[in-house]
N, C-alpha and C positions, 0 to 999 in steps of 0.2 A: 504494500499499500504506500503510504506517504513516508519518505525517508528524508530526514533533515540533512541538508548539505553541510558538510563540515566547514568550519571557519577557515578562510584562507588568508594568510598574511598579506598585507599590502606589498611587501617587497617581492613576492612571487608575481603578483599582477604587474608591478613596475618592470620587472625583469622581462616578462613576456611581452609587454608593450615595447621595450627597448629593442629586444630581439626582432619583433615585427618591423619596427622602423629601420633597423639596420638592413635586414634582408630585403625589404621593399625598396630601399634606396639602391642597393646593389643590383636588384632586378632592373630597375630603371636605367642604371648606368650601363649594364650589359645589353639592354635593348638599344640603347643609342650606339654602342660600339658595334653591335650586329648590323645596324642600318649603315653605319659608316663603311663597313667591310662587305657590303652586298656583292661587290664584284669579285671578291676573293672567297671562294666557296669553303676553303679550309677554315679560315678565320671566321666566316659567317656562322658556320655550325658549331665552332668552338664557343663563340659568344652565345649562340642559341642555347647550348647545353648549360652554360653558366647562368643564363638568365632563367631557364626553367627551374634549375636547382634552387636559386634564391627565391624565386616566386612561390615555389612549393613550400619552402621553409617559412616565408612570410604568412601564407595561408594557414600553415600549421600553428604558428604563434598567435596569429589573430583569433583563431578558434579557441586557443587556451584562454586568452583574457576576456573574449567576448562571452564565453560560456560562464566564467567566474563573475563577470560584472553584471550579467543579466539575471542575477538571483532574484 
């Protein structure tokens, strides 16, 4: 039935938010680098892989602090 959500320390929320911001900024950076290197397929896909990695980590951390904040 109903389970009480345990108390989460604000430092955990702050850490998740900081990690989200870091990875989101890196994803944006690598997207720009990918577009700059559109004519060089090796560099294009290297930056695309880095962008995908950081975007997925940003979504992960956003899910962590969004779920905690939305109590």
